[in-house]
N, C-alpha and C positions, 0 to 999 in steps of 0.2 A: 504494499500498498504506500503510495507517495503520501509524504508529509504534506503537499500541497493538495490531498483529496481526501484530507483527515475530516470526517464528518463530524458535524458540531454535536458537542456533549452537553448535555443536560446537567443541572446540578446533582441530579440523583446519581451519575456516573461518577461524579467528581468527589461527592462525599466520602465514598470508601478511601480514595487517597487521602482524605484529610481526618478521618476520625481516629484513626490509631494513634495518629500525634497529639490529638488533644488530652487523651489518657494513655499515655503508653504504654502497652500491655510489658510485664517482666521488669517494669525500670521504676523502682519506688522512690529512688533520688529525684527522677524527672517528674513522677506524680506530685511528690512534695514541693518542687518547683511551681508547677500549675498551681496547686492548693494555696502555697502562699502569694503567688501572682493575682490569684482572685482574690484573696483577703486584701492585699494591697489597693488593688481596684476597687473594691467596695469601699474600702476607707477613703480613698481618695474622691469618690464621685459623693461622699455623704460629707466629707469636709469642705468639699467644694459649692454643695449646696448651702452649706452654712455661711460663707462667704457675704453675700447681701444681705443676711441679718445683722451680721456685725457692723459692716456698712449703715446698715438704716440705725442702729443705737449709737454709732458714732454722730451722723447728722441729726439724728433728733437731740440727741445730748448737747449738741452746739448750738441746735434752735431753740433750745429751752429759755424761757423767760429767766431774767437773774442769774443766766450762767455764769459760775465764775470759777470753774478750773475746766482743765482738758479732760473728756472722759478718758483716761489713762487705759483703764481696764478693757474698755470696749475697742479703743486702737489697739492694744495688745492682741486681744481676741481676733481681730480683723486680721492682723498680721501672721498671727500664730496658724490662722486657718489657710490663708494664702500659701505659708511655707508649708503647712502640712499637706495640702494638696499636690503640690509640686514634689514633696519629698516622696509620698508615697507612688507618685506615677514614675517617678523614676527607680523607686525600688521594683515596683512592679516590671518596667522595662528591663533590669538588671536580671532579676530573678528568671525571667522568662527567657532571656537570650540565649541560654543552653537549650531550651526547648526547641524554639524555634530554629537554631542552627542545626539540631540534631535531626530534625524534621528533613530539611533541606539534604543533610548528609544521606539518611537513609532513603529520601525517595530518589536522590542521584544513582546512589548505590543499587537501587532495585531496579532501577530502568535501564542501568547499564548491564547488571546480570542478567537481565530479561534478553537485553538484545544479544548477548553472547549465546544465549539458550535458543535463538530462532535460527532456523536453517540456512544453509549457504544460498538457496535461492533469494530468500529475502534480501541478503546483503549484497547480491550482483545487482539489485534494481534500485536499491535506495542511493541518496546523494548525500557523500558524508557532511557535506557542508550545512544543506539544509536539517539535518537530522541532529546534528551540533547545536545549532541556533536553536531549534526547536527546544529540545532538551534543557538549554541555558536558560530560556525565557519561562519554561514549565516549572525547573525547579525553582525559580525566583517566585515565581506565582504561590508556589506553596506556602513559603514563609510569610508571604504578605497575607493569603488568606487566613491561616491561623492567627496572625495579629489581628486581623479585621474582624474574622467572627468572633474570638475570645474578649478582644479588649477593646472593641470601637463600636460594632453596629449595635449588640445586644446593651452594653452599658451607656450608649447615648440613647437610644430610645428609652432606656431605664430612667436616665434624668430629664428627658422630656416629658415623661407620665409623672415624676415626683415635682416637677416646676408647676406643671398643670393642677395639680391636686393641692399644691401650696397656694395657687391663686385663687382656687376653688374655695379654701378654708378662709382665707383672710380678705378676699376681695371681690366684688360683684362678677358674678358668672361670665359678664363681657368681656372681663380680661384673660380668662380660661380661653372662651371661645376665640377672641382674637390670636392669641398663640395658638392654638389648634388649628385654624384656617391657615394660619400660615406654614404651619409644618407641614398640614396635609397638602396645600397648594405646590408649595417647594418640594415635596416628596413625588407627588404625582408628575409635575412638570420634569424633574429629573429623571424619572424612572422611563417616563415615554420617551424624551429626548435622546437619551442614552441608550435605550433599545433602539432608536433609530440609526445613531451613531456607531453600533456595532459593527454592521457590515464595512464600515471603513476600517476599523481596527482590524477585522479579519483580512481585510484585501491586502492592509500594511504588511499582517505578518507573512501572506502568502507571497508577497514581492519581498519582503525581507529574505525568507527563505531561499526564495530562487536566486537571489543575489550573492546570498553567502555559497549557495552550493555550486554557481557559476565561478565565483572567486578562487574558492579552495581547488576546484578541478583546474582552474588555470595555472595556480600557484604549485600543485603538487606536479602538475606537467611543464614545468619552468622551462626545461632544457628543450621539449619538442616545441614550445611557443618560438623560442630563440631560433633554434634550428631553420623553423619554417618563415621566420621573420613576420610572425604575425602578432606581434604585439599591439599593433594599430587596431586589429580585427579583435583581438581579447578586449582592448578598452571599450570598444564600440559595442561589444556584445553586451558587459557589465554596464554600459551607460545606459542600455535601453532598459534593463532592469531596475537602474537605479532612475532613470525618469519615470518608470510605472509607479517606483515607491514615493517619488516624489508629488505625483499628482493624488495619489492614494493619500499621502500625509499632508498635503494642503487642504483636501477634502475634510481629513479627519482636523485639523486645526481651525478652519472658518467653521465647522459645525460647533466644536467646543466653545467657540467665542460666543455662537449663539446661545448654547447652554450658559455659559458663564454670565451672561448679560441678562437673561431671564433670570435666573437664580437671584442676581444683584438686585433685580427689579421688585421681587415677591418680597425679599427680605426687607428692603428698604419701607415699602408699603406698610408690613407689620410694625415694623418698629415706630413708624410715625403713627400710626393707628394706636398702638399702646402707649404712647408718649402722649398722645393728644387725650386719652381717656384717664391718664393719671393726673395731667396737668387742670383736668376740668374737675376732678375731683378734689383738688387740692383748693382751687378758687370756690368751690363751693362747700367747703369747709370738713368733707368726709375724709380728706388723708391728709397726711403730716407732708412735709417735705422729704422725711426720711423714707416715707412711703414711694413717691416718686422716685427716689434714688434706688430704693429696692427694685421697682419694677423695671426700672433701666438697667440695674445691674444685670437681674435675671434675663433680659432681653439680650443683652451684650454678650452675658455669658452663655447663652443658647446660642448666638450668631455663630461662634466659632465651631462649636461641634456640629450645629448644622450646617453650616458652609462646608465643614470636612465631611458631613455626611456625605453630602453630593459628589464631593471628590472621591469619598470613599466608594460610593455605590457605582462611581465610572471605572474607578479602578480594581473594583470586584468584577466588574463584567468583563475588563481587559484580561484580568487574571483567570476567570473563568475560560475565555477565548484562548489564552495563551497554555493553557493547561489541556487544551482539545486534544494536541498531540500527544501528551504524555497518557491521556484516557485511551487513545486510538491505539498506542503501540501497546499498552498492558492487555489490551484484548487481542493481538495478534496472538497467536498460536504458531510453534514450530511445525512445518510439515514433517521432519524426521523427529519422532519421540520414543522413548524408550518403552517398550512394552509393559504391560501390569505383570509384576512379578520377575523382570528381567534379572537374571543374575549376571555376575563377573565373570567375564571371560577368563578361562582357566587355558594358560597357554602350555600345551605341554606337547612339545614336538612341533608346534607351530608351521605345519603344512598348510598352506593354503588352496583352495579349492573354488574355481568359478566353473560353477555347473550348468552348462547350458543356459547362460545369461543372456538377458534381452533387456534393452533399455532405451527411452527416448525422453528427451526434455519436453519435445512437444510430439504428442501420439501421430501427428502427420508426417513427422520425420524422424525414423528409427535410427538411434547410434550403433547400438550393438545387437548382434543378432545372432542368438545360439553360441556365443562364445563360451568355450569349454576346454580348459587347462588346469593342471594340477603344478604346483611349485612343491616338492616333496622338503621336509623340514631339513635346513641347513643348506639347500641348494640354490642356485642362482637361476632365474628364468629372465630372459630379456624379450620386449616387445618393440617391435619395429614396424614400420609403416608409412604410407604416404599422409600428407595433411589431411583431417579431417576422418581418418581411421577408426579414431575411438580410444586412441591410446591414453589420452589425458582423463577422459571420462572411467577407464577403469580404474585409475589411483583414486577420484572421488567416489567411486561406488566402494572401493576397498575401506576407505575411511568411513563409511555410510554418510556422507554429507547428504548423498539421494538415495533412494531405495531401488533395488531393482523391479522393473514392471514385471519380469518373468525370469525363472530359473532360481538360482541361490548361489550366495557366497558363505562358503565355511571355513572357518581355521578352526586347527585341529578337532575338525569333525562338528564345531559348533555354528549353526546359523547366526550371522553377524545381526541377524534382526531379532535375537533370543537372548543376546547380551546386553549390559549397559553400553553406551556409548563411550563412556569415561575409560572402561575399561580397555576396549576396543582400541580407542586411540593410544591407550597407555603402553600397548605392545607394538605399536606402529611408529618408526622415524621416519621421516622423510627429508630429502634434501632436493627442493623446486628448482627448475630452471631458472626462474625470475624471483631470484632471491629478494625479499624485503626485508630490511631491517627496522629496529625500533630506533628511536632518534636517542641514544643512549650510549654509553660507553662499550667498548669490545667487550669487554669482561662479562659486561651484563647481558649482552646479547647471546655470547656463549653460554652463560649459567642460565640461562630461559629454557634450555633444555631440562635443567635438574635444578630448580630454585633451592638456594640451600647449600649449593655444592662449594666445596673449599677451593680455595685461590690455586691449589695444588692440582685437584682434579680437573679445574678449567684448563691449566695449561699443559696439562698429559693431553688433554683432547686437542687442544690447538697443536701439540706436537705433531700426534698423528694425522692431522689434517693438512700437517705441512706449513702452517702458518706461523708457528711461535716465534720463529726469527724475525720475521715481517712486523711482528707486533712490540718484540722486544726492541727493535731497532728504531721505533717512534718514540718523538720525546716523552709523550706521556704512557707509553705502553699499553698495558690494559685498560687505562683510565682513559683513553682516547675516545672521545664521541665520534661517533660516524656518521652524524647528520642525518636529516629526515630521509626516511626510508633507506639509510646507507649510502648515501649520494657522494660521501667523501671516499669511498671506496671503489676500487674498480669492479668490475662484472666478476672475476677471477678471485680477489679478494673475499668480496661477498659470499661468493659460493662455499670458500673453505672455512669462513666464519659458522655458516650455515651447516658444513659438514661437522667443526667441532662441535657445535650446538647438539644434533642428532646423535655424536658419539657419547657425548655426556649423557643423554638420555639414556643412554644403551637398550636400545628396542630390541625384542625378539625378533622383528619382522622389519628389513630395511628396505626403505622405496629410495631409488636414485632415479630421477626424472630430470634426465641430462645434467646430472650433477658435475660434469667436468667440460660443458660445452664452452664454457667463457674461460677457459684455461690455456696456457700457451703448451707447447708439446713437451717441454722437459718436464715443469710441474705437472701436467696432466699423467706422463709417464710414473712419475714420484708417488701421486697421490691414487692412481690406481693399482700400487703396489701395495700402499697402505690401506687402500680399500678391501683388497684381496686378504689381507690379514685381519680386517675388522670385520668382514662378512664370514668368516669362519665361525660355524655354528649357528650361523642367522640365517632366515629363509630370506631371501633378497629378489626383490622386483626392480629391474633397471627398464628404465624408458630411454631408449636410445635414438639419437640422430647419426652420431658418429657410429659406423659399424664396427670400425677398428676397435673401438671401446667394450664390445661384447664378444668377440670370437671366443673367451674362454666359458661363455655362460654355459651351462648343461644343457640347456635348450633354448632355442630361439623362435618365439611365435611371429608369425608375419601376418599384419592385419590390413584388410581393405575393404572399404565400404561397411565397417562393424563386422566382419566375418573373416574369420581365420583361412587364410588361403594356402600358408605352408606353415610348417613346423618341424625342427629337427636343430641338429646342431651346425655350426659354420659350415663346416667343411661339407655335409649331406646337402644344405641348403645351396653352398657353390656348386655341387655336383649335380643339382636337380635343374640349374639355369632357367630359373621363374622370376618372380619379383624380386627376391633378395637379390639373387645373381645381378639384375638388373642395375638394382639400387647400389651394389658393392661397386661395379664397374664405372658407375657415373661417377661414384666418389672418386674411386683411383684413378680417374683418368682428369677431373676437376677438383683436387684437393682444397682450392681456395673457397669452393663452393658447398663444402662438406656438411657446413651447419645451417645451410637451406635445404637440404635433402633431407626428406621423412621429418619434416616438422610437426609438432601436434597442433 
């Protein structure tokens, strides 16, 4: 599912993402933080309600006939109430900070864990930039919504009700009616206008995702952009997305100006009417000057949270929109999942059997049709064939990135669909043709094969992969950062790092997907000798371009159009003078093009 196409998620689908963080299960310390924060919140609101009363006492005291002393007690109470309200508010925010940050952390961790569980098919279709931006906005929205739901929306509404109750208690009903009408009009106008503006925010998000996706694509493929001289083309392509975002943002801002103007007009009208009523009461002798100040203080005190309520509602709607992608992602389910009751793979002998395997990414275009072969435990089998023959698909199926559509794949007699994916992949190590490294140190990239490995073990694997001397000669040694996708290293150096990584993993089954295609002849020969030693006792599957690298294979399988057309040893296949013989002859005649022959 494209991030741009994520369906709108209602509050009902968002609440499950928020509810666990309001009262975190199994986290007594966090629950205590929530309780203390709520207590501080109530104390702040009650203290805040008392402030106008103390101000009224001060004014009435100063207005009393024959007043000879300053009403110190009333002034002290007024100052103490204001300070107390601020102190309780700051205490609330400080105590709840851990809850909000933990919620953001847990949400981000959960989303990324869920993404790693999704099948390869999803990750081949998504755009990294769009996904990253959507998750970033969604995680921020979780923290905001928690703060809003718990400490802003409900308490603000509670404060409104308390003020109305006080006005009904102390003054004619028209005062409470005035405040209530102002609140109702403000809320209705805010809700209707904000709902209308929602489409503009959603369009901004879509365009923002689009720009981020294109920008990341261009930066990741920087060398290709430079090689083809397409800097202007990429910039123009990004500018089209920015132009669309600009138009959506302008519509959003102009509609926001309309919303703000309407809200200000409603508030100004309500305040003016309330003050007129209070002033008329003083003239009639029914109210004191202190009452006028009290009503004015209540109105002004409500103005700020009321104005914030409008901003809060807008942000609430925007946050719900920002969380749409998170809700959609949470609803995705992996296409490849462990079966109920799946057991761990028992690696006993580690023979690999492809039994009449059929597969198609699209049922209209079969990729493999009745592929049948066995790799005995500890033996090496090589697969060769022209482009599109299905060699890379065999590796993906072995890792169970996809399920076969017919036949079965068995390891040590166990159907890989009946075992857990984690145990299956723990038993297999691969050195891919296109090695991508993490933007970390060389040592960390090698240690990725077995996190927690000692430096001695890392260096031992690097020696077998014929790269230790190169690393030792670098100024920072194993602490050298390889750059994004390992771009600071050559293709051959990256492959040797990948080889060291898989050697450190020490798998029972070894997959070499053109593991030496980027190496020079001398290094390749040395690495082939090392691989021969490493492969002892391991079941080895080799996907080969250079036929010279697989002449020692116990069996060679030749694929064409998803079918096995030849099989046998190197000598037997040459004697058969079929497809393998033609490929061998062509590579011998055109050695400079050997890497272009029989590509996956």
